[in-house]
N, C-alpha and C positions, 0 to 999 in steps of 0.2 A: 504494500500500500504506500503510495506517495501522496504527500500533502504539500500543496504549493501555497505559500503565503508571503506577504511582504509587509513589514511594520509600517512602511510609508503610507499605506492606505488607511491607517488610523489617524492620519494627520489633519483631517478636516472634520467639521461638524458644526452644529448650531445648538445652543441651549434648548433643551426640551424636545428636540427632534428625535423620533424613535429610531431612525437609521443612524445610530450613534457609533463612535469609535470602539466602545466596549465589545461590540459584536465580534470583531476580529481580535482585538487585543486580549480580552479575557479568554476567548476560545483558544487562541494560540497558547496561552499560558497553561490552560488545563491539558491540552493535548501534549505539550512538552512534558508536563509533570507525569503524564501517563506513559511516557517513554516513546512517544512519536517524534520522528524527525521532521522538521518543517524546512522546506526548500524554497528558495527564490525561483520565480519562473525561469525556465531555461531557454525560452524563445520569446521574442517581443511580439506585440500585436502591431504590425506595420500599417501604414495607410492602405496598401493594397488589400490587406486582410479585412480592415474595417469597411473598405469600399465594396467588398463583395455583398454587403447587406445594407450599408448606409449610403446616402447621397453625399456628395462632396460638400454641399451646402450645410448638411448636418454636422459634418466634422468641423467645418469652420465655425458654426454657431457654438459648439461645445468649446472649441479653443478660445473663442472670444467672450464666452459667457453671455451671448446675445439672445439666448432662448428665453422663453417665459413659460413657467409651469408653477402652479401654486404649491406643489409638494416637492419640487425638485429644484434646489437652490443653485445659483451660480457661484459656488464656493471658489475662492482664489485657487488656481492650480488644479481644478477638478478634472481638466482634460488629462493631466498626467496620471492622477489616481484611477480614472476610468480606463486608461490604456493599460495600466499595470493589472487591473482586474481582468481585462480582456486577455492579457498575456497569461495570466493564471489559467484561464479557460483553455487557451491554446495548448499550454503545457500539459494540463490534465488530459486533454484529448489525445495528445501524442503518446502519453504514458499508457492510457487505456488501450490504444491500438497496439502498443508494443507488448501487451499482455499483463501489465501491472495496473490494477485499479487505482484511480487517483481522485483526489478531491481538491478543489480550488477554494481555499478559505480567504476570500477577498471581499471587498466592498469598493465601489457601489455595486449593487445587484444589477440585473440587466433585463429581466423578462418582460418588462413593460415598454422598453424602448423600441420605437418603430424605425423604419428606414429614414424618416426625416423628423423625428420628434423625441424629446426627452419626456419622461412621464414616470410617476410613481416611484421616485427615488432613483430612477435608472437613466443612464446617459448613452451607453453603447450596449447593444444586445449581445452579451458575452456568449450565450448559448448559440445563437444564430451564427455568430462569427466563427466559433469553433467547429460546429457541425458543417457549415458551408465550406470551410477550409478542408475538412476531411473529404467531403464529396468532390469538390472541385480539384483537389489534389490527386484524385484517383485512388485514395487510400481505402475507401469503402464504396460499395455500390448502393447500399441501403443503410439508413440510419433511422433510429427511432428516438424521440424525445419524450420523456415522461416528466411532466411538471406537477410536483406535489406541493407547491406553494398554496396557501389558502386563497390567494387571489388568482383570477384567471390570467394566464400568460398571454395577454392580448397582443403584445408586441411580437413575441415569437410566432404566434399564429399569423399575424399580418405579413410577416416576412416569409414564412414558410408555406403559406397557403398556396396550394397547387404545385408546389415544387416536387418534381420527380425524384424518387429515391428517398423520400422522407415521409414519416408518419409522426404526428404529434398527438399526445393525449394530455389533457389538463384536467385535474380533479380540483375543484375549488368551491368555496362557499358562495351561494346565491340566496338572497341579495347581498352584495358587497362590492366595493371598488374592484374593478373599474366599471362594473355594470354590464359586462359582456359575458359571452360564453354559456348562454343558456341552451344553445343548439350546436350540434356538430356541423362542420362544413368541409366538404371535399376530403382532403387528407388529414384534417384536424378534428379529432374526437374530443368533445367536451362532456364532462361528467359533473353536473351541478350537484352540490351537497347542501342540505338544509342546515341552518344554524343548529348548534348543539349535537351534531352528528358525533358519535363516539367511535371507539376503535372497531367494534364488531361490524357496524354498518359501513364504516369507511373501508375496511378490508373486503367486505362483500361487493363493494363497487370497484375497488382497485383490482382485484384478482382477474375478473373477466376483461377489464380494460388492458391489463398487462398481457393476457393471453392473446388479445386482438393485435397488440403490437408485435408479439412474437410470431404470429401467423404471417406477418410481412417478411419473415426470414431475414432479419437485419444482421448486419455485420458489426454494429455498434449500438450500445445503449447509452444515451446521454440523459442525465437526471438533473432537472432544475429542483434542487433540494431546498424547499422552504420549510421553516420550522414554526411558522405562525399558525399552523393547525393545532398547536399545543393548547391545552385547556386553560393555561394562565396567560396566554398571549394577550396583550392589551388592545390589539387592533382587529380581533375577529372573535368568533364564537364557536369554533369547533372544539372538540373535547378529547383530543388524543392525549395519552399519558406518556411519561418518559420512556417506558419500555417499548411503546409502540414503534419508536423510531428504529430500534434494533430490528424489529420485525420487518419494517419497510426496507431497511438496508439488506436484510437477508433475502427478501423476495427478489431484489435486484440481483444479488449475487447468485441466487439459484437459477437464474436464466443461463448462466454459463457464458454469457456474452462478454466480449471486451467492453469495458465500461468506465465512465467517469461521471463525476457529479460536481455541481457548482453551488455555492451558497447563494440563495436568493433572499427571501425574507426570514423573519424570526426576530422578535423584539422583546421577548421575556428575559428576565435576569437569569433564567435557567438555560439560555441558549447554549453555553459551552457544554453542559451535560447532555443536552439533546443531540448536539453534533457528535459527541463522543459515542453515544449509544448508536447512532446511525452508522458511524464508521466501523464499529465493531461488527455489525451485520454486513455492511457493504464489502468489507475486505475479506470476509470468510469464504 
């Protein structure tokens, strides 16, 4: 198991904002204390990598901080942090394809970012960047993306919709931000979940969705790992327990596929423990 992280991505934030530096800093501390080695990304996210999924105008707006979104601030230097986060995704993807499961412990997250917009704390769509690089580079013919964040991965869907060689499945609470994902479209399957859904009901919905992804006969499993499905998360109302995340990781591992995962959401103080539980299952 390889874990990619960079302390520099804990260098921005705003008082009271849930997407806070502790998400990476404290999680890194816990994983190190448990004996995990954390590595810096071993490849960058270049302009050509980002331009596979984003418009040039979008890259310019992130560089200049000229975008406007009520949830997604123009922090000084955010372009650098967002590129480091994308580099973690690229590195994790490469590791997964080489046969070593990997996790990118980075911020900002990415799954709400579209081709030409920032949204929901996200600037570049890390998952779309990594999976598109794998497909365009000829490393895989078929890839599947499983998004287990509590919010619909609307940015990932908008970028990957209709893309040959990709299947996307998002399980998410409805109603909840961003207000999309009630119905499946083309190669993107959406699984809406009612508020207060617990582990048993969640797994009953996840298992057939995962089987549907496997029926595509993918060469790569990519997981947008959100931990805001947790019962004590302040931004949502699902009711998964700490040990549920080990089960989720194990279900991914049991596919036997080359795999990697990226940190998306998760805003509880228990996030470091939830990540550790997930990785115990994901690496097995």
